[in-house]
Phi, psi and omega in degrees: 000137178291144176261006183257131172269125180234159177208158177212130174256128178203155180283143174226118180050043176083356179250147179277125179245151171245126180252117178265137182222155177085212186258115181246035174277174190307318184294335184260352188290317188304308180296323180294319179294321177298319180294318179295316181296325178292320185273328186224069182295339183273348183048064186273011180269151176241355179228139176232127176261128177255012185301330182267006181290136175253342180208135178209150178211196183297331177292328175297316178297320179298319177296315179297322177295316178301314180295323178296316179295321177297317178299317179297321177297332179269006179076023181237174174241160179237122180257133183249121187249147169062039175290144179289160177300322180295319179291322176296319177297318179295319177298320178295319180302317180272003182059036176265351181296337178275341180265331180261138181267091179274136177231151179299000000 
């Protein structure tokens, strides 16, 4: 498993997407978040792909929840794509599956 958290923001069909890759568990989040905040302070994406994640935990869900709430404050929604079965199970355990918009 990779120990590096990576991300890429790029347009898909006219919408800005954020693609998360690598390990986004608690130990790896701080450097990745600093890099995202430096490059994209406005958080202009409405879709996030988790297809490239190699590691995720409850801290990943907390981050997704924060971004979802920020999008709602801006009058937008945040769609989360390609979450693993394990992450979906964890979201259900914490009852976050009703707050986060998961899409296949």
